[in-house]
PyMOL CGO cylinders between C-alpha atoms (Angstrom):
from pymol import cmd
from pymol.cgo import CYLINDER

trace = [
    CYLINDER, 10.52, -10.14, -35.41, 12.65, -10.58, -32.34, 0.3, 1, 1, 1, 1, 1, 1,
    CYLINDER, 12.65, -10.58, -32.34, 10.61, -10.22, -29.24, 0.3, 1, 1, 1, 1, 1, 1,
    CYLINDER, 10.61, -10.22, -29.24, 13.53, -10.45, -27.12, 0.3, 1, 1, 1, 1, 1, 1,
    CYLINDER, 13.53, -10.45, -27.12, 14.84, -7.22, -28.44, 0.3, 1, 1, 1, 1, 1, 1,
    CYLINDER, 14.84, -7.22, -28.44, 11.57, -5.03, -28.33, 0.3, 1, 1, 1, 1, 1, 1,
    CYLINDER, 11.57, -5.03, -28.33, 11.19, -2.34, -25.79, 0.3, 1, 1, 1, 1, 1, 1,
    CYLINDER, 11.19, -2.34, -25.79, 7.80, -0.53, -25.00, 0.3, 1, 1, 1, 1, 1, 1,
    CYLINDER, 7.80, -0.53, -25.00, 8.17, 2.99, -23.78, 0.3, 1, 1, 1, 1, 1, 1,
    CYLINDER, 8.17, 2.99, -23.78, 5.01, 4.39, -22.02, 0.3, 1, 1, 1, 1, 1, 1,
    CYLINDER, 5.01, 4.39, -22.02, 5.99, 8.16, -21.73, 0.3, 1, 1, 1, 1, 1, 1,
    CYLINDER, 5.99, 8.16, -21.73, 3.75, 11.18, -22.41, 0.3, 1, 1, 1, 1, 1, 1,
    CYLINDER, 3.75, 11.18, -22.41, 6.45, 13.73, -22.86, 0.3, 1, 1, 1, 1, 1, 1,
    CYLINDER, 6.45, 13.73, -22.86, 7.22, 13.54, -26.61, 0.3, 1, 1, 1, 1, 1, 1,
    CYLINDER, 7.22, 13.54, -26.61, 10.71, 14.90, -26.47, 0.3, 1, 1, 1, 1, 1, 1,
    CYLINDER, 10.71, 14.90, -26.47, 11.73, 12.32, -23.75, 0.3, 1, 1, 1, 1, 1, 1,
    CYLINDER, 11.73, 12.32, -23.75, 9.95, 9.48, -25.63, 0.3, 1, 1, 1, 1, 1, 1,
    CYLINDER, 9.95, 9.48, -25.63, 11.71, 10.51, -28.90, 0.3, 1, 1, 1, 1, 1, 1,
    CYLINDER, 11.71, 10.51, -28.90, 15.09, 10.80, -27.21, 0.3, 1, 1, 1, 1, 1, 1,
    CYLINDER, 15.09, 10.80, -27.21, 14.68, 7.32, -25.74, 0.3, 1, 1, 1, 1, 1, 1,
    CYLINDER, 14.68, 7.32, -25.74, 13.67, 5.96, -29.02, 0.3, 1, 1, 1, 1, 1, 1,
    CYLINDER, 13.67, 5.96, -29.02, 16.63, 7.38, -30.82, 0.3, 1, 1, 1, 1, 1, 1,
    CYLINDER, 16.63, 7.38, -30.82, 19.21, 6.09, -28.11, 0.3, 1, 1, 1, 1, 1, 1,
    CYLINDER, 19.21, 6.09, -28.11, 17.67, 2.69, -27.86, 0.3, 1, 1, 1, 1, 1, 1,
    CYLINDER, 17.67, 2.69, -27.86, 17.39, 2.10, -31.62, 0.3, 1, 1, 1, 1, 1, 1,
    CYLINDER, 17.39, 2.10, -31.62, 21.06, 3.20, -31.83, 0.3, 1, 1, 1, 1, 1, 1,
    CYLINDER, 21.06, 3.20, -31.83, 21.84, 0.35, -29.43, 0.3, 1, 1, 1, 1, 1, 1,
    CYLINDER, 21.84, 0.35, -29.43, 19.87, -2.15, -31.63, 0.3, 1, 1, 1, 1, 1, 1,
    CYLINDER, 19.87, -2.15, -31.63, 16.74, -2.28, -29.79, 0.3, 1, 1, 1, 1, 1, 1,
    CYLINDER, 16.74, -2.28, -29.79, 13.31, -2.22, -31.59, 0.3, 1, 1, 1, 1, 1, 1,
    CYLINDER, 13.31, -2.22, -31.59, 11.17, 0.54, -29.89, 0.3, 1, 1, 1, 1, 1, 1,
    CYLINDER, 11.17, 0.54, -29.89, 7.51, 0.94, -29.61, 0.3, 1, 1, 1, 1, 1, 1,
    CYLINDER, 7.51, 0.94, -29.61, 6.08, 4.14, -28.09, 0.3, 1, 1, 1, 1, 1, 1,
    CYLINDER, 6.08, 4.14, -28.09, 2.78, 4.89, -26.34, 0.3, 1, 1, 1, 1, 1, 1,
    CYLINDER, 2.78, 4.89, -26.34, 1.82, 8.41, -24.82, 0.3, 1, 1, 1, 1, 1, 1,
    CYLINDER, 1.82, 8.41, -24.82, -0.90, 7.30, -22.20, 0.3, 1, 1, 1, 1, 1, 1,
    CYLINDER, -0.90, 7.30, -22.20, -1.29, 4.66, -19.77, 0.3, 1, 1, 1, 1, 1, 1,
    CYLINDER, -1.29, 4.66, -19.77, -4.38, 2.88, -21.16, 0.3, 1, 1, 1, 1, 1, 1,
    CYLINDER, -4.38, 2.88, -21.16, -3.06, 2.56, -24.67, 0.3, 1, 1, 1, 1, 1, 1,
    CYLINDER, -3.06, 2.56, -24.67, 0.44, 1.53, -23.33, 0.3, 1, 1, 1, 1, 1, 1,
    CYLINDER, 0.44, 1.53, -23.33, -1.16, -1.19, -21.06, 0.3, 1, 1, 1, 1, 1, 1,
    CYLINDER, -1.16, -1.19, -21.06, -3.14, -2.42, -24.21, 0.3, 1, 1, 1, 1, 1, 1,
    CYLINDER, -3.14, -2.42, -24.21, 0.09, -2.71, -26.28, 0.3, 1, 1, 1, 1, 1, 1,
    CYLINDER, 0.09, -2.71, -26.28, 1.73, -4.56, -23.45, 0.3, 1, 1, 1, 1, 1, 1,
    CYLINDER, 1.73, -4.56, -23.45, -1.02, -7.13, -23.16, 0.3, 1, 1, 1, 1, 1, 1,
    CYLINDER, -1.02, -7.13, -23.16, -1.63, -7.55, -26.87, 0.3, 1, 1, 1, 1, 1, 1,
    CYLINDER, -1.63, -7.55, -26.87, 2.05, -8.08, -27.97, 0.3, 1, 1, 1, 1, 1, 1,
    CYLINDER, 2.05, -8.08, -27.97, 5.18, -9.43, -26.65, 0.3, 1, 1, 1, 1, 1, 1,
    CYLINDER, 5.18, -9.43, -26.65, 8.10, -7.15, -25.44, 0.3, 1, 1, 1, 1, 1, 1,
    CYLINDER, 8.10, -7.15, -25.44, 11.40, -7.84, -23.84, 0.3, 1, 1, 1, 1, 1, 1,
    CYLINDER, 11.40, -7.84, -23.84, 11.04, -4.90, -21.36, 0.3, 1, 1, 1, 1, 1, 1,
    CYLINDER, 11.04, -4.90, -21.36, 8.96, -1.78, -20.57, 0.3, 1, 1, 1, 1, 1, 1,
    CYLINDER, 8.96, -1.78, -20.57, 10.06, 1.65, -19.72, 0.3, 1, 1, 1, 1, 1, 1,
    CYLINDER, 10.06, 1.65, -19.72, 7.19, 3.30, -17.79, 0.3, 1, 1, 1, 1, 1, 1,
    CYLINDER, 7.19, 3.30, -17.79, 6.51, 6.84, -16.57, 0.3, 1, 1, 1, 1, 1, 1,
    CYLINDER, 6.51, 6.84, -16.57, 4.31, 7.37, -13.52, 0.3, 1, 1, 1, 1, 1, 1,
    CYLINDER, 4.31, 7.37, -13.52, 2.37, 10.69, -14.32, 0.3, 1, 1, 1, 1, 1, 1,
    CYLINDER, 2.37, 10.69, -14.32, 0.54, 9.52, -17.40, 0.3, 1, 1, 1, 1, 1, 1,
    CYLINDER, 0.54, 9.52, -17.40, -2.84, 10.44, -18.86, 0.3, 1, 1, 1, 1, 1, 1,
    CYLINDER, -2.84, 10.44, -18.86, -5.78, 8.03, -18.61, 0.3, 1, 1, 1, 1, 1, 1,
    CYLINDER, -5.78, 8.03, -18.61, -4.03, 5.45, -16.35, 0.3, 1, 1, 1, 1, 1, 1,
    CYLINDER, -4.03, 5.45, -16.35, -1.07, 6.38, -14.24, 0.3, 1, 1, 1, 1, 1, 1,
    CYLINDER, -1.07, 6.38, -14.24, 2.05, 4.25, -14.09, 0.3, 1, 1, 1, 1, 1, 1,
    CYLINDER, 2.05, 4.25, -14.09, 1.46, 2.62, -10.78, 0.3, 1, 1, 1, 1, 1, 1,
    CYLINDER, 1.46, 2.62, -10.78, -1.95, 1.45, -12.07, 0.3, 1, 1, 1, 1, 1, 1,
    CYLINDER, -1.95, 1.45, -12.07, -0.53, 0.12, -15.45, 0.3, 1, 1, 1, 1, 1, 1,
    CYLINDER, -0.53, 0.12, -15.45, 2.03, -1.84, -13.36, 0.3, 1, 1, 1, 1, 1, 1,
    CYLINDER, 2.03, -1.84, -13.36, -0.78, -3.20, -11.04, 0.3, 1, 1, 1, 1, 1, 1,
    CYLINDER, -0.78, -3.20, -11.04, -2.79, -4.52, -14.00, 0.3, 1, 1, 1, 1, 1, 1,
    CYLINDER, -2.79, -4.52, -14.00, 0.37, -5.76, -15.95, 0.3, 1, 1, 1, 1, 1, 1,
    CYLINDER, 0.37, -5.76, -15.95, 1.54, -7.82, -12.93, 0.3, 1, 1, 1, 1, 1, 1,
    CYLINDER, 1.54, -7.82, -12.93, -1.68, -9.74, -12.84, 0.3, 1, 1, 1, 1, 1, 1,
    CYLINDER, -1.68, -9.74, -12.84, -0.85, -11.42, -16.16, 0.3, 1, 1, 1, 1, 1, 1,
    CYLINDER, -0.85, -11.42, -16.16, 2.83, -10.75, -16.99, 0.3, 1, 1, 1, 1, 1, 1,
    CYLINDER, 2.83, -10.75, -16.99, 6.35, -11.01, -15.49, 0.3, 1, 1, 1, 1, 1, 1,
    CYLINDER, 6.35, -11.01, -15.49, 7.87, -8.70, -18.28, 0.3, 1, 1, 1, 1, 1, 1,
    CYLINDER, 7.87, -8.70, -18.28, 10.70, -6.57, -16.86, 0.3, 1, 1, 1, 1, 1, 1,
    CYLINDER, 10.70, -6.57, -16.86, 9.57, -2.91, -15.94, 0.3, 1, 1, 1, 1, 1, 1,
    CYLINDER, 9.57, -2.91, -15.94, 11.92, 0.05, -15.44, 0.3, 1, 1, 1, 1, 1, 1,
    CYLINDER, 11.92, 0.05, -15.44, 10.03, 2.92, -14.06, 0.3, 1, 1, 1, 1, 1, 1,
    CYLINDER, 10.03, 2.92, -14.06, 11.29, 6.39, -15.32, 0.3, 1, 1, 1, 1, 1, 1,
    CYLINDER, 11.29, 6.39, -15.32, 9.81, 9.28, -13.60, 0.3, 1, 1, 1, 1, 1, 1,
    CYLINDER, 9.81, 9.28, -13.60, 10.09, 12.67, -11.90, 0.3, 1, 1, 1, 1, 1, 1,
    CYLINDER, 10.09, 12.67, -11.90, 8.56, 11.21, -8.88, 0.3, 1, 1, 1, 1, 1, 1,
    CYLINDER, 8.56, 11.21, -8.88, 11.56, 10.91, -6.60, 0.3, 1, 1, 1, 1, 1, 1,
    CYLINDER, 11.56, 10.91, -6.60, 10.45, 10.44, -3.02, 0.3, 1, 1, 1, 1, 1, 1,
    CYLINDER, 10.45, 10.44, -3.02, 11.36, 7.16, -1.16, 0.3, 1, 1, 1, 1, 1, 1,
    CYLINDER, 11.36, 7.16, -1.16, 7.59, 6.32, -0.80, 0.3, 1, 1, 1, 1, 1, 1,
    CYLINDER, 7.59, 6.32, -0.80, 7.14, 6.52, -4.45, 0.3, 1, 1, 1, 1, 1, 1,
    CYLINDER, 7.14, 6.52, -4.45, 10.08, 4.17, -4.95, 0.3, 1, 1, 1, 1, 1, 1,
    CYLINDER, 10.08, 4.17, -4.95, 8.61, 1.91, -2.55, 0.3, 1, 1, 1, 1, 1, 1,
    CYLINDER, 8.61, 1.91, -2.55, 5.24, 1.94, -4.23, 0.3, 1, 1, 1, 1, 1, 1,
    CYLINDER, 5.24, 1.94, -4.23, 6.89, 1.22, -7.67, 0.3, 1, 1, 1, 1, 1, 1,
    CYLINDER, 6.89, 1.22, -7.67, 9.10, -1.57, -6.38, 0.3, 1, 1, 1, 1, 1, 1,
    CYLINDER, 9.10, -1.57, -6.38, 6.31, -3.10, -4.15, 0.3, 1, 1, 1, 1, 1, 1,
    CYLINDER, 6.31, -3.10, -4.15, 3.99, -3.02, -7.23, 0.3, 1, 1, 1, 1, 1, 1,
    CYLINDER, 3.99, -3.02, -7.23, 6.49, -5.13, -9.04, 0.3, 1, 1, 1, 1, 1, 1,
    CYLINDER, 6.49, -5.13, -9.04, 8.73, -2.92, -10.86, 0.3, 1, 1, 1, 1, 1, 1,
    CYLINDER, 8.73, -2.92, -10.86, 12.18, -4.40, -11.48, 0.3, 1, 1, 1, 1, 1, 1,
    CYLINDER, 12.18, -4.40, -11.48, 13.83, -1.12, -11.39, 0.3, 1, 1, 1, 1, 1, 1,
    CYLINDER, 13.83, -1.12, -11.39, 13.23, 2.66, -10.53, 0.3, 1, 1, 1, 1, 1, 1,
    CYLINDER, 13.23, 2.66, -10.53, 14.99, 5.73, -12.10, 0.3, 1, 1, 1, 1, 1, 1,
    CYLINDER, 14.99, 5.73, -12.10, 14.37, 9.18, -11.59, 0.3, 1, 1, 1, 1, 1, 1,
    CYLINDER, 14.37, 9.18, -11.59, 14.41, 12.17, -13.99, 0.3, 1, 1, 1, 1, 1, 1,
    CYLINDER, 14.41, 12.17, -13.99, 16.80, 13.83, -14.98, 0.3, 1, 1, 1, 1, 1, 1,
    CYLINDER, 16.80, 13.83, -14.98, 18.67, 10.60, -15.88, 0.3, 1, 1, 1, 1, 1, 1,
    CYLINDER, 18.67, 10.60, -15.88, 21.95, 9.71, -17.68, 0.3, 1, 1, 1, 1, 1, 1,
    CYLINDER, 21.95, 9.71, -17.68, 21.14, 7.57, -20.66, 0.3, 1, 1, 1, 1, 1, 1,
    CYLINDER, 21.14, 7.57, -20.66, 24.34, 5.46, -20.00, 0.3, 1, 1, 1, 1, 1, 1,
    CYLINDER, 24.34, 5.46, -20.00, 22.88, 4.37, -16.63, 0.3, 1, 1, 1, 1, 1, 1,
    CYLINDER, 22.88, 4.37, -16.63, 19.50, 3.60, -18.17, 0.3, 1, 1, 1, 1, 1, 1,
    CYLINDER, 19.50, 3.60, -18.17, 21.17, 1.35, -20.86, 0.3, 1, 1, 1, 1, 1, 1,
    CYLINDER, 21.17, 1.35, -20.86, 23.13, -0.35, -18.02, 0.3, 1, 1, 1, 1, 1, 1,
    CYLINDER, 23.13, -0.35, -18.02, 20.02, -1.07, -16.09, 0.3, 1, 1, 1, 1, 1, 1,
    CYLINDER, 20.02, -1.07, -16.09, 18.19, -2.38, -19.27, 0.3, 1, 1, 1, 1, 1, 1,
    CYLINDER, 18.19, -2.38, -19.27, 21.01, -4.80, -20.01, 0.3, 1, 1, 1, 1, 1, 1,
    CYLINDER, 21.01, -4.80, -20.01, 21.04, -5.93, -16.37, 0.3, 1, 1, 1, 1, 1, 1,
    CYLINDER, 21.04, -5.93, -16.37, 17.16, -6.49, -16.29, 0.3, 1, 1, 1, 1, 1, 1,
    CYLINDER, 17.16, -6.49, -16.29, 17.30, -8.39, -19.49, 0.3, 1, 1, 1, 1, 1, 1,
    CYLINDER, 17.30, -8.39, -19.49, 20.29, -10.53, -18.43, 0.3, 1, 1, 1, 1, 1, 1,
    CYLINDER, 20.29, -10.53, -18.43, 18.36, -11.45, -15.19, 0.3, 1, 1, 1, 1, 1, 1,
    CYLINDER, 18.36, -11.45, -15.19, 15.31, -12.26, -17.21, 0.3, 1, 1, 1, 1, 1, 1,
    CYLINDER, 15.31, -12.26, -17.21, 17.39, -14.50, -19.75, 0.3, 1, 1, 1, 1, 1, 1,
    CYLINDER, 17.39, -14.50, -19.75, 19.25, -16.30, -17.02, 0.3, 1, 1, 1, 1, 1, 1,
    CYLINDER, 19.25, -16.30, -17.02, 16.14, -16.88, -14.98, 0.3, 1, 1, 1, 1, 1, 1,
    CYLINDER, 16.14, -16.88, -14.98, 18.12, -16.76, -11.86, 0.3, 1, 1, 1, 1, 1, 1,
    CYLINDER, 18.12, -16.76, -11.86, 16.64, -18.54, -8.94, 0.3, 1, 1, 1, 1, 1, 1,
    CYLINDER, 16.64, -18.54, -8.94, 18.04, -18.36, -5.43, 0.3, 1, 1, 1, 1, 1, 1,
    CYLINDER, 18.04, -18.36, -5.43, 15.40, -20.70, -3.93, 0.3, 1, 1, 1, 1, 1, 1,
    CYLINDER, 15.40, -20.70, -3.93, 17.13, -23.05, -1.31, 0.3, 1, 1, 1, 1, 1, 1,
    CYLINDER, 17.13, -23.05, -1.31, 14.02, -24.91, -0.37, 0.3, 1, 1, 1, 1, 1, 1,
    CYLINDER, 14.02, -24.91, -0.37, 10.27, -24.42, -0.13, 0.3, 1, 1, 1, 1, 1, 1,
    CYLINDER, 10.27, -24.42, -0.13, 9.96, -24.00, 3.60, 0.3, 1, 1, 1, 1, 1, 1,
    CYLINDER, 9.96, -24.00, 3.60, 11.95, -21.45, 5.67, 0.3, 1, 1, 1, 1, 1, 1,
    CYLINDER, 11.95, -21.45, 5.67, 11.30, -21.00, 9.31, 0.3, 1, 1, 1, 1, 1, 1,
    CYLINDER, 11.30, -21.00, 9.31, 12.58, -19.26, 12.52, 0.3, 1, 1, 1, 1, 1, 1,
    CYLINDER, 12.58, -19.26, 12.52, 11.08, -19.26, 16.03, 0.3, 1, 1, 1, 1, 1, 1,
    CYLINDER, 11.08, -19.26, 16.03, 7.48, -20.01, 14.99, 0.3, 1, 1, 1, 1, 1, 1,
    CYLINDER, 7.48, -20.01, 14.99, 7.65, -17.91, 11.84, 0.3, 1, 1, 1, 1, 1, 1,
    CYLINDER, 7.65, -17.91, 11.84, 7.24, -19.98, 8.60, 0.3, 1, 1, 1, 1, 1, 1,
    CYLINDER, 7.24, -19.98, 8.60, 7.63, -19.11, 4.95, 0.3, 1, 1, 1, 1, 1, 1,
    CYLINDER, 7.63, -19.11, 4.95, 6.17, -21.39, 2.30, 0.3, 1, 1, 1, 1, 1, 1,
    CYLINDER, 6.17, -21.39, 2.30, 7.90, -20.16, -0.75, 0.3, 1, 1, 1, 1, 1, 1,
    CYLINDER, 7.90, -20.16, -0.75, 6.06, -22.34, -3.26, 0.3, 1, 1, 1, 1, 1, 1,
    CYLINDER, 6.06, -22.34, -3.26, 2.61, -21.25, -1.80, 0.3, 1, 1, 1, 1, 1, 1,
    CYLINDER, 2.61, -21.25, -1.80, 3.77, -17.73, -1.23, 0.3, 1, 1, 1, 1, 1, 1,
    CYLINDER, 3.77, -17.73, -1.23, 2.59, -17.79, 2.27, 0.3, 1, 1, 1, 1, 1, 1,
    CYLINDER, 2.59, -17.79, 2.27, 3.98, -16.59, 5.66, 0.3, 1, 1, 1, 1, 1, 1,
    CYLINDER, 3.98, -16.59, 5.66, 2.52, -17.72, 8.91, 0.3, 1, 1, 1, 1, 1, 1,
    CYLINDER, 2.52, -17.72, 8.91, 3.20, -17.45, 12.67, 0.3, 1, 1, 1, 1, 1, 1,
    CYLINDER, 3.20, -17.45, 12.67, 1.75, -20.49, 14.41, 0.3, 1, 1, 1, 1, 1, 1,
    CYLINDER, 1.75, -20.49, 14.41, -1.62, -20.57, 12.97, 0.3, 1, 1, 1, 1, 1, 1,
    CYLINDER, -1.62, -20.57, 12.97, -1.83, -16.83, 11.86, 0.3, 1, 1, 1, 1, 1, 1,
    CYLINDER, -1.83, -16.83, 11.86, -1.50, -16.08, 8.17, 0.3, 1, 1, 1, 1, 1, 1,
    CYLINDER, -1.50, -16.08, 8.17, 0.55, -12.84, 7.54, 0.3, 1, 1, 1, 1, 1, 1,
    CYLINDER, 0.55, -12.84, 7.54, -0.14, -10.71, 4.58, 0.3, 1, 1, 1, 1, 1, 1,
    CYLINDER, -0.14, -10.71, 4.58, 2.89, -9.14, 2.97, 0.3, 1, 1, 1, 1, 1, 1,
    CYLINDER, 2.89, -9.14, 2.97, 3.53, -7.23, -0.12, 0.3, 1, 1, 1, 1, 1, 1,
    CYLINDER, 3.53, -7.23, -0.12, 5.84, -8.59, -2.79, 0.3, 1, 1, 1, 1, 1, 1,
    CYLINDER, 5.84, -8.59, -2.79, 8.91, -6.71, -1.70, 0.3, 1, 1, 1, 1, 1, 1,
    CYLINDER, 8.91, -6.71, -1.70, 8.30, -7.38, 1.93, 0.3, 1, 1, 1, 1, 1, 1,
    CYLINDER, 8.30, -7.38, 1.93, 8.04, -11.10, 1.13, 0.3, 1, 1, 1, 1, 1, 1,
    CYLINDER, 8.04, -11.10, 1.13, 11.24, -11.04, -0.85, 0.3, 1, 1, 1, 1, 1, 1,
    CYLINDER, 11.24, -11.04, -0.85, 13.09, -9.27, 1.81, 0.3, 1, 1, 1, 1, 1, 1,
    CYLINDER, 13.09, -9.27, 1.81, 11.89, -11.62, 4.54, 0.3, 1, 1, 1, 1, 1, 1,
    CYLINDER, 11.89, -11.62, 4.54, 12.94, -14.60, 2.36, 0.3, 1, 1, 1, 1, 1, 1,
    CYLINDER, 12.94, -14.60, 2.36, 16.44, -13.21, 1.82, 0.3, 1, 1, 1, 1, 1, 1,
    CYLINDER, 16.44, -13.21, 1.82, 16.81, -12.76, 5.63, 0.3, 1, 1, 1, 1, 1, 1,
    CYLINDER, 16.81, -12.76, 5.63, 15.53, -16.16, 6.36, 0.3, 1, 1, 1, 1, 1, 1,
    CYLINDER, 15.53, -16.16, 6.36, 17.54, -17.98, 3.74, 0.3, 1, 1, 1, 1, 1, 1,
    CYLINDER, 17.54, -17.98, 3.74, 20.59, -16.11, 5.32, 0.3, 1, 1, 1, 1, 1, 1,
    CYLINDER, 20.59, -16.11, 5.32, 19.60, -16.90, 8.82, 0.3, 1, 1, 1, 1, 1, 1,
    CYLINDER, 19.60, -16.90, 8.82, 22.38, -15.94, 11.52, 0.3, 1, 1, 1, 1, 1, 1,
    CYLINDER, 22.38, -15.94, 11.52, 24.18, -13.92, 8.75, 0.3, 1, 1, 1, 1, 1, 1,
    CYLINDER, 24.18, -13.92, 8.75, 24.24, -10.29, 8.82, 0.3, 1, 1, 1, 1, 1, 1,
    CYLINDER, 24.24, -10.29, 8.82, 23.21, -8.76, 5.42, 0.3, 1, 1, 1, 1, 1, 1,
    CYLINDER, 23.21, -8.76, 5.42, 24.31, -5.28, 4.45, 0.3, 1, 1, 1, 1, 1, 1,
    CYLINDER, 24.31, -5.28, 4.45, 21.72, -2.79, 3.13, 0.3, 1, 1, 1, 1, 1, 1,
    CYLINDER, 21.72, -2.79, 3.13, 23.54, -2.77, -0.14, 0.3, 1, 1, 1, 1, 1, 1,
    CYLINDER, 23.54, -2.77, -0.14, 23.27, -6.54, -0.43, 0.3, 1, 1, 1, 1, 1, 1,
    CYLINDER, 23.27, -6.54, -0.43, 19.53, -6.44, 0.55, 0.3, 1, 1, 1, 1, 1, 1,
    CYLINDER, 19.53, -6.44, 0.55, 18.89, -3.89, -2.25, 0.3, 1, 1, 1, 1, 1, 1,
    CYLINDER, 18.89, -3.89, -2.25, 20.75, -6.13, -4.71, 0.3, 1, 1, 1, 1, 1, 1,
    CYLINDER, 20.75, -6.13, -4.71, 19.04, -9.24, -3.65, 0.3, 1, 1, 1, 1, 1, 1,
    CYLINDER, 19.04, -9.24, -3.65, 15.45, -7.91, -3.11, 0.3, 1, 1, 1, 1, 1, 1,
    CYLINDER, 15.45, -7.91, -3.11, 15.25, -5.31, -5.99, 0.3, 1, 1, 1, 1, 1, 1,
    CYLINDER, 15.25, -5.31, -5.99, 17.21, -7.46, -8.31, 0.3, 1, 1, 1, 1, 1, 1,
    CYLINDER, 17.21, -7.46, -8.31, 19.80, -4.78, -9.36, 0.3, 1, 1, 1, 1, 1, 1,
    CYLINDER, 19.80, -4.78, -9.36, 22.53, -2.74, -7.98, 0.3, 1, 1, 1, 1, 1, 1,
    CYLINDER, 22.53, -2.74, -7.98, 20.54, 0.20, -6.45, 0.3, 1, 1, 1, 1, 1, 1,
    CYLINDER, 20.54, 0.20, -6.45, 22.39, 3.40, -6.73, 0.3, 1, 1, 1, 1, 1, 1,
    CYLINDER, 22.39, 3.40, -6.73, 21.93, 5.94, -4.02, 0.3, 1, 1, 1, 1, 1, 1,
    CYLINDER, 21.93, 5.94, -4.02, 19.38, 5.80, -1.14, 0.3, 1, 1, 1, 1, 1, 1,
    CYLINDER, 19.38, 5.80, -1.14, 19.82, 2.60, 0.86, 0.3, 1, 1, 1, 1, 1, 1,
    CYLINDER, 19.82, 2.60, 0.86, 17.33, 3.88, 3.36, 0.3, 1, 1, 1, 1, 1, 1,
    CYLINDER, 17.33, 3.88, 3.36, 14.65, 2.39, 1.23, 0.3, 1, 1, 1, 1, 1, 1,
    CYLINDER, 14.65, 2.39, 1.23, 15.61, -0.78, 2.93, 0.3, 1, 1, 1, 1, 1, 1,
    CYLINDER, 15.61, -0.78, 2.93, 14.99, 0.77, 6.33, 0.3, 1, 1, 1, 1, 1, 1,
    CYLINDER, 14.99, 0.77, 6.33, 11.52, 1.54, 5.04, 0.3, 1, 1, 1, 1, 1, 1,
    CYLINDER, 11.52, 1.54, 5.04, 10.83, -2.14, 4.30, 0.3, 1, 1, 1, 1, 1, 1,
    CYLINDER, 10.83, -2.14, 4.30, 12.26, -3.28, 7.52, 0.3, 1, 1, 1, 1, 1, 1,
    CYLINDER, 12.26, -3.28, 7.52, 10.02, -0.88, 9.41, 0.3, 1, 1, 1, 1, 1, 1,
    CYLINDER, 10.02, -0.88, 9.41, 6.95, -2.32, 7.39, 0.3, 1, 1, 1, 1, 1, 1,
    CYLINDER, 6.95, -2.32, 7.39, 8.03, -5.84, 8.21, 0.3, 1, 1, 1, 1, 1, 1,
    CYLINDER, 8.03, -5.84, 8.21, 8.45, -5.16, 11.92, 0.3, 1, 1, 1, 1, 1, 1,
    CYLINDER, 8.45, -5.16, 11.92, 5.08, -3.59, 11.97, 0.3, 1, 1, 1, 1, 1, 1,
    CYLINDER, 5.08, -3.59, 11.97, 3.47, -6.79, 10.71, 0.3, 1, 1, 1, 1, 1, 1,
    CYLINDER, 3.47, -6.79, 10.71, 5.76, -9.21, 12.62, 0.3, 1, 1, 1, 1, 1, 1,
    CYLINDER, 5.76, -9.21, 12.62, 7.78, -8.12, 15.71, 0.3, 1, 1, 1, 1, 1, 1,
    CYLINDER, 7.78, -8.12, 15.71, 5.35, -5.53, 16.89, 0.3, 1, 1, 1, 1, 1, 1,
    CYLINDER, 5.35, -5.53, 16.89, 2.26, -7.66, 16.74, 0.3, 1, 1, 1, 1, 1, 1,
    CYLINDER, 2.26, -7.66, 16.74, 3.63, -11.00, 17.88, 0.3, 1, 1, 1, 1, 1, 1,
    CYLINDER, 3.63, -11.00, 17.88, 6.25, -9.43, 20.36, 0.3, 1, 1, 1, 1, 1, 1,
    CYLINDER, 6.25, -9.43, 20.36, 9.01, -11.43, 18.82, 0.3, 1, 1, 1, 1, 1, 1,
    CYLINDER, 9.01, -11.43, 18.82, 12.24, -9.72, 17.90, 0.3, 1, 1, 1, 1, 1, 1,
    CYLINDER, 12.24, -9.72, 17.90, 13.02, -11.45, 14.54, 0.3, 1, 1, 1, 1, 1, 1,
    CYLINDER, 13.02, -11.45, 14.54, 14.68, -8.78, 12.67, 0.3, 1, 1, 1, 1, 1, 1,
    CYLINDER, 14.68, -8.78, 12.67, 17.65, -7.46, 14.29, 0.3, 1, 1, 1, 1, 1, 1,
    CYLINDER, 17.65, -7.46, 14.29, 19.69, -4.29, 13.49, 0.3, 1, 1, 1, 1, 1, 1,
    CYLINDER, 19.69, -4.29, 13.49, 23.42, -4.50, 13.28, 0.3, 1, 1, 1, 1, 1, 1,
    CYLINDER, 23.42, -4.50, 13.28, 24.38, -0.78, 13.57, 0.3, 1, 1, 1, 1, 1, 1,
    CYLINDER, 24.38, -0.78, 13.57, 26.58, 0.48, 10.67, 0.3, 1, 1, 1, 1, 1, 1,
    CYLINDER, 26.58, 0.48, 10.67, 26.22, -2.90, 8.75, 0.3, 1, 1, 1, 1, 1, 1,
    CYLINDER, 26.22, -2.90, 8.75, 22.65, -4.12, 8.12, 0.3, 1, 1, 1, 1, 1, 1,
    CYLINDER, 22.65, -4.12, 8.12, 20.06, -6.57, 9.29, 0.3, 1, 1, 1, 1, 1, 1,
    CYLINDER, 20.06, -6.57, 9.29, 19.94, -10.14, 10.47, 0.3, 1, 1, 1, 1, 1, 1,
    CYLINDER, 19.94, -10.14, 10.47, 17.42, -12.81, 11.57, 0.3, 1, 1, 1, 1, 1, 1,
    CYLINDER, 17.42, -12.81, 11.57, 18.84, -15.20, 14.17, 0.3, 1, 1, 1, 1, 1, 1,
    CYLINDER, 18.84, -15.20, 14.17, 17.61, -18.50, 15.83, 0.3, 1, 1, 1, 1, 1, 1,
    CYLINDER, 17.61, -18.50, 15.83, 17.82, -16.81, 19.08, 0.3, 1, 1, 1, 1, 1, 1,
    CYLINDER, 17.82, -16.81, 19.08, 17.17, -13.17, 20.33, 0.3, 1, 1, 1, 1, 1, 1,
]
cmd.load_cgo(trace, "trace")
């Protein structure tokens, strides 16, 4: 059995689950289905899969909770596929560790492309780590220990906040566009609402700039964001 070709679908709408099964099987994937969050999580933890397609509104355990529990023990790629389409829902999914977030209704060709991209990233095991310690004006990031500090204060960040700050610090003094931040932080070419990046920046500023009165993250109007050595 080729574990690199198995996809777990956790979706409570039978018609959608069956449609996905037929399309993915036609593409050569082996498909396992589950119709509720608890059963799906048990399947994910008891067997090996290449990727999970996960709905949010599920019986017994919702998709966000399934993802939270999964991420404690597994880095299996997860694509959330849901009718929940607000920016905050997407932030919650990506912050929770989802590799991608698609909303219903969806085009199967786009989903297949995103599956291929997620599996390619996993197989290539891409790493952009340019060193364990990154710093700027008293702000220090230890990538290996997954810690951010300002002087002696430890700063608690979510996964996506940490990844965004890392990209900005790794590219210090270089302006990074919203599109490039989406690609770097979320691990895929995000289609549509780049304002999700503005949400993450606002969260970061509330934990860094606003508290310590240091303007680390600067906006370059019409382009993107940058962290500079000087204000």
